[in-house]
N, C-alpha and C positions, 0 to 999 in steps of 0.2 A: 606813657605806660601802655604797651601794646597787648599786654596780658588780657585776654578776653575780648579782643576787638571783634565786633559783630560782622557776620556775613550778610549779604543782601537778603532781606526778608526774615532774618532770624529774630529780630526784635518782636515782630508781630506774632511769631509762633511761640514765644517764651512766656511761661507763667512766672512772674516775679514775686509771688507770695513768699513771705519769709517762712522758714521751717518752724514747726511748733517748738515751744520751750522744752529743752531737754530736762528729764527728771534729774539729771546730774546736777543741775544748778541749784536744786533745793538745798543740798548740803553746803554749797558755796555761800548762799545767802544767810546761813546760820553763822557765818564768820564775820558778818558785817559789824563794823565799828561806826557808831553814830557820828555824823559830821555834817558838813555843809553841802555835800553831794554836788561838787562842781562838774559842769559839763563844758568840754572844750571842743571848739570847731575850728578847722583850719584846712589848708590845702597842702599839696606836696612840695611846692616850690614858691619862691617869692620873685624870682628873676624873670618874670614874663612880660616881655615888651608889648604883647597883645593887650595887656591891661592898661596901657597908657591911653588916657581919654575915656577909660571905663571906670576903674577905681583908683588909678594913678593919675595925677594931674598932668596935663600936657606940659611938655618942657622939662619934666623931671629927669634927673640924672640917675644912671644905674646905681650909683653908690647910695642913693636915697631910697631905693626900692624897699628894702627891708623895713626901714622906719615907717614908710607909708603902709606897707602890708600890716604892720602891727596896729594901725588905726582901725582896721576892719575885722581882724581875727584875734583870738586869744591863744592860738597855738599854731604850730607848724610841724608837719611830718618831714623830718630832715633826712632825705636820702643821700645827700652829698657826703655824709660821714661814712657811708658804706664804701665809697670809691677812693676817698682821699683821707689821709691822716692829718688832722688839723691840730695845731698847737693850742694849749690852754688859753693863750693870749688871743688867738683868733676867735675862739668861741666867746671869750669875755667881751671882745669888741662887738660881736653880734648882740649879745645880751644888753650891752650898754646903749644900743640904739632903741630899745623898747621903752616907751613911756608908761606902759601898763605893767606894774610890778607883779601881777598875777599871770603874765604871759608864760607859756611853756614851750620849750624846744624839745621835740621828741625824736632823737637821733636814731638812725638805723645803725646797728652794730657794724663795725668794719668787716669787710668780706673775709679777712684773714682769721676771724674768730669763729666762723661757722663750723660746727663739729670739731671743736678745738682738739687737736692732738696734744698729748702730754709731753710737749717738747719745751726745752728751756727758751728757745727763740720765741715761740708763740705765747709762752707765759709772760715774757717781757712785753710783747705786743699788747696783750690784754691789760697788763698793769698800766702801761703808758696810755692806752685808750681811756681807761677809767679815770686816770689823773687828768687827762685833757678835758673830760666832761665837767670837771669841777669849775671850769671857766664859766659855765652857765650860772653857777651859784644857785640861788633859789628858783631860777627859771628853768632848771633841768626837769623835764617831764620824764615819762617812761622811755626806756631804751628798748628797741625791738630787733629781733632776729627774724629773718625770713629764710627758711631752709628749703632748697629745691632738690637736694640729693635723694636718691632712692634709699629705702630703709636699709640700714646696715646695723645689726644689733650691737656690734662692738663700738662703732662710732657713736651710736645713740647713747650708750651707757657712758662713754667718754664725755659726751655733751652734757648729760645729766650731772656728772661729777663736776664739770666746769660750772654749770649753773649753780650748784650748791656752794661753790666757792665765791660767788659774786657778793659784793657788799649789800647788806640788808637795808641800807638807807637809800637805795636807788630802786625804782620800780622797773622790772624787766618783763617783756612779753615775747612770746615765740609764736611764729606762724609757720606751719608746714604746708607746702604747696604740691607735693608729689602725689599724683592720683593713686598710685599703687599703695602708698601708705594708708590712705583713707579706705581703700578696698578691704583692708584687714580690720574688721570691727573690734576684734579682741585687742589688737595692737593700739588702735586709736583710743579706746577706752582706758587702757593702761597708761597711755601717754598723758591724757588729760588728768588722770588721777595722780600721776607722778608730779606733773606741774603744780597741782594743788598742794601736794605734800611739801614741795620745795618752796612754794609761795611765789610762783611765776605765773604771769597772765598768759592767756591764749589769744592770739590775733584772729579776728574774724574778718574775712574778705567777702564782699558782695560784688561779684563780677559775673558777667554773662558766661554761661556754659560750664560753670564750676560750682555746682551745688554743694560739693564736698567741703570746700573751704568756707562755705557759709554754714558752719557747723553749729553756731550759737552757744557753744560751751563756754561757760565762765569758770575758769579754774581758780580765780580769785574774785572778790566782789568789786571788780573794776572791768571796764570794757574798752577795747581798742579796736575800732572799726575802720576798715579801709574800703571805701565805697568807690566803685568804678562806674561813672556815668557814661552815657552815650550821646554827649553833645546836645543836650536839651531835647532829645526825643521825648514825646509825651509820656512814655513809660517811666522816664526818670522821675517825674513829679509824683507818680503813683508809688514808686519805690520809696521815695523820701517820706511820703505819707505813712507808709508801712513802718518805716524806721522810727518816725516820731511816736507812733503808737507803742512800739516796742520800748523805746526809751522811757516813755511815760510809765509803762508797766514796771520796768526795772527800777525807776526812781521810787515807785510805790513799794517795791521790795526792799528799799534801803541801800541800793548800790552806792558805792562810795565815790567813784569817779567814772566819767565816760569821756572818751576821746573819739571824735568822728572826723575823719579826713577825706576830703573830696579829691578824687582823681577823675580826669577826663581824657579821652583819646584826643580831643581837641581842647587843650587847657585854656584856650581863650574864653571858653564858656563856663569855666568853674565859678566865677563870681556870681553869675545869675542863679545857678542851682544852689550855691551855698547861701545866698541871700534868701531864697525860698525856704531852705532848711531852717535858718535862724528865725524867720517869720513864723513858721509853723511851730517851732519849739517854744517861742514866746506865747503863741496863741493857745497851745494845748497843754503846755507844761509850766507856764507862768515863770519862765526863767529870767526874763528881763535882760536879754542880750541886747547889746548895741547893734543896730541894724547895719548891714553891709551897705555903705554909702557909694552911690555912683556919681561920677563927675557930671555936673549939670552945665 
């Protein structure tokens, strides 16, 4: 993921303090339904050969990567579904490799569904995509959209209409990435309010140089966080400390679910920082996560 890759010296000049809690979230927390408050931690991929000898045992075959990944994490951000249409049976096969029944697959919506036009062809694509997701069974977590397009009022209203049509028994999140969109404060406020009215979550992205996508708005009492680290630069650990404090605060407010996904420009280093995250969550939030185990 090259989004937000730092230039030389940029990390040392950057203030990574998280933005203050938006007043917008107060109304969202009034929607809380009491429950177990599960927290999910994962990475963006499982097929990383660089993890062999690190968290994957030496000699492992690629077909066994996913099962091994599931021994360390309780979720995964699944970007593959954005680029390829998988059959229900394919996804059921992935779910069948998990020994943890609480594991969650969090697929990215297929690229053909962004700003969905009201066409018969795309309607069938959406229906087929939703049916395919049932292959995950109880292991289906939130489905997320990432929108890069510039703001187009007509297409945005079409997208809201589409979101309203989605099944209510699946959790959906939307992330906007266009800087021009965030520059219009009236538009962004209306956008988050509409998501809350529909019951759709808002993706929060913590990445260098884009404070706008680190908006901290919770349109539903669930959080979906995409963290882009910088290959174990010292600032990565301070940023994780800040997030652990924020997660502790949200848990205290009664947030229902939290998903935290680790991205790195050098994905070889994701296990180290995710292990630090898990250790700090256990220490400060008493979550009882299983530690990310390294091969000895």
